[in-house]
DRENKE-922863 format. One record per atom (N, C-alpha, C): y, x, z; residue in one letter. Coordinates in steps of 0.02 Angstrom, whole numbers, padded with zeros to 5 digits, always signed. Layout:
N
YXZA/...
***
This chain:
62
-11785+09702+05641M/-11805+09687+05709M/-11814+09612+05717M/-11868+09591+05746I/-11882+09521+05758I/-11865+09504+05830I/-11825+09452+05837S/-11806+09429+05903S/-11847+09367+05922S/-11874+09367+05981T/-11913+09310+06005T/-11880+09281+06067T/-11871+09216+06067I/-11843+09182+06125I/-11897+09139+06154I/-11913+09151+06217L/-11962+09111+06252L/-11926+09067+06302L/-11945+09005+06305D/-11914+08959+06351D/-11967+08910+06375D/-11950+08871+06424F/-11996+08822+06451F/-12013+08769+06398F/-12074+08751+06393H/-12096+08699+06346H/-12148+08656+06382H/-12136+08591+06381I/-12183+08546+06416I/-12249+08540+06379I/-12300+08522+06415N/-12364+08507+06384N/-12361+08437+06356N/-12395+08426+06302G/-12394+08360+06270G/-12437+08309+06306G/-12435+08250+06281D/-12474+08194+06305D/-12521+08174+06248D/-12585+08167+06261K/-12633+08153+06208K/-12625+08084+06177K/-12586+08041+06208N/-12579+07973+06183N/-12510+07957+06154N/-12465+08006+06154R/-12397+07992+06132R/-12368+08050+06091R/-12322+08032+06048I/-12281+08082+06013I/-12217+08087+06054I/-12200+08147+06076L/-12141+08157+06117L/-12085+08187+06074L/-12027+08155+06076I/-11969+08178+06038I/-11912+08189+06088I/-11884+08249+06090P/-11831+08263+06138P/-11770+08218+06127P/-11738+08199+06181E/-11677+08159+06177E/-11626+08197+06135E/-11594+08162+06090G/-11545+08193+06046G/-11574+08214+05978G/-11639+08210+05970E/-11671+08227+05907E/-11698+08165+05871E/-11674+08107+05890D/-11701+08044+05863D/-11649+08009+05818D/-11626+08043+05768Y/-11575+08018+05723Y/-11598+07955+05687Y/-11566+07898+05703Y/-11583+07834+05673Y/-11658+07818+05679Y/-11690+07843+05731G/-11761+07832+05739G/-11804+07880+05698G/-11771+07928+05666I/-11807+07976+05623I/-11799+08045+05654I/-11854+08077+05666C/-11853+08145+05693C/-11888+08191+05643C/-11852+08239+05618D/-11882+08287+05572D/-11874+08359+05597D/-11857+08367+05660R/-11843+08433+05686R/-11895+08457+05737R/-11897+08425+05793H/-11942+08448+05846H/-11978+08389+05877H/-12043+08396+05884A/-12083+08344+05917A/-12146+08377+05944A/-12173+08348+05995I/-12237+08371+06023I/-12287+08317+06003I/-12334+08336+05961I/-12378+08288+05929I/-12451+08305+05941I/-12490+08257+05966P/-12562+08268+05971P/-12591+08275+05900P/-12639+08318+05892K/-12666+08331+05825K/-12693+08268+05791K/-12713+08219+05829E/-12738+08157+05800E/-12683+08119+05762E/-12620+08131+05779Y/-12564+08095+05749Y/-12522+08136+05700Y/-12540+08198+05689I/-12498+08242+05648I/-12489+08216+05577I/-12542+08192+05547S/-12538+08165+05478S/-12490+08107+05475S/-12497+08061+05521K/-12454+08002+05523K/-12381+08023+05534K/-12370+08069+05579F/-12301+08091+05593F/-12269+08124+05532F/-12306+08166+05498L/-12278+08203+05442L/-12265+08158+05381L/-12291+08098+05381K/-12278+08052+05326K/-12207+08024+05329K/-12168+08046+05378I/-12098+08025+05383I/-12061+08041+05318I/-12080+08094+05285C/-12046+08113+05222C/-12056+08059+05169C/-12114+08028+05167E/-12126+07973+05120E/-12078+07916+05134E/-12068+07901+05197Y/-12022+07847+05216Y/-11950+07865+05198Y/-11929+07925+05215I/-11861+07946+05202I/-11844+07941+05128I/-11892+07955+05085N/-11880+07955+05013N/-11878+07885+04983N/-11895+07834+05020L/-11893+07765+04994L/-11821+07741+04989L/-11805+07707+04935E/-11738+07680+04926E/-11720+07631+04982E/-11769+07592+05004K/-11757+07543+05057K/-11735+07577+05122K/-11763+07634+05138S/-11744+07669+05199S/-11672+07693+05196S/-11651+07715+05137L/-11581+07737+05129L/-11533+07679+05139L/-11552+07621+05114E/-11510+07561+05124E/-11505+07543+05198E/-11560+07548+05234L/-11560+07531+05305L/-11515+07579+05344L/-11517+07642+05328I/-11476+07692+05363I/-11402+07681+05348I/-11386+07666+05286Q/-11316+07656+05266Q/-11286+07594+05298Q/-11328+07545+05314N/-11304+07483+05343N/-11300+07484+05419N/-11312+07540+05451T/-11309+07544+05524T/-11242+07571+05546T/
***
């Protein structure tokens, strides 16, 4: 059996990436975001940043 949960979801903004409060861990969001299709490629490149050794050093020093 498949369960579906429907809840309120805001409409996006064509000029901004919206990240819910509480999902912005160290400025990195990999869970939920509302993204205009023009920015999806740029947003998904977050994985490239996370995998950099320099980014790990920055997170450990905060």
